[in-house]
C-alpha positions, 0 to 999 in steps of 0.5 A: 340359091337357085333350085334344080329342077328334077321333074316336071309334069303338065296337069292342065293346059288351055293355052294360052290362058291356063297351063298347070304344072307340077315340078320336083325341085332340089334346093342347094341344101338338098331339100326336095320340094315336091310338089311346087305348082307352077302357072304358065302364061304368055307374057303380057303388055300394057300402056299408058296411051296419050293422043296427039292432043294430050289426052290419056286413054283409059278403059273401062271393063268388067273384070269377072273374077272381082265381079266389078267394072274397073278403070284400067290402062289398054293392054293384054296378051302377046300373041304367038304371032307378035314378033316382040312386045313393041309390036304386041302393045301397038296391036293391043292399042289399036284393037282396044282403042282404035288409035295408032301411036307413032312413038312408044317407050318400053318402061321395062317388065314386071312379074305379077307373081314370080313365085307361081307364074312364068310370065312378064308384063311389058310396060309402055308409054305410048304418045301421039296417038290418032284415031285411025279406026273403030275398036276391033275387040274380041267377042267376049270384050266390052271396052268403054274409052275414057279420054281425060287429062294426064293430071286426072290419071295422076290424081287417080293413081294418088287416090288409089283408083287403079285396082290392077297392080300391073296397070299401076306399075305401068302408070307410075313409070309411064308418068315419070317418063312422060314428065321427062319427055315434056321437060326436053320439049 
């Protein structure tokens, strides 16, 4: 079922935020698909982060495309200097929240739209967080921390209060992992 890539042309490049590519492909039955547009992004990371005293760290920030301030989990883009997704998520957590986490569990990766985008989002559960510094936000970031009980996160998830689908996926898997860790202790 795999397609054969015949040609590829970059139409627009503003790395790392938006790279648009036009491909010409051939399907197994010989059909030529032209144009097929692909968005290239670097991989992303996110985490349900839980402090040493059992509080989940949520973030509130304005999301311009929707024109709304949303409740989310911390995360962001993998930098080229990040050795792997775990390094990236620890960096993002420290920058956005000021908390460092001794334990992070990789929960897998998901694609926000595999038909048009090349990247994955690596999902994590981070536990045992302690505040070690103030936030180090990018110039266009304004992030408010919201510390809450894990049970409240579960309620917010059930009530469909998280808009970002990649965050919903992470929260779902992270809560399962968190509960399994609790049952072991």
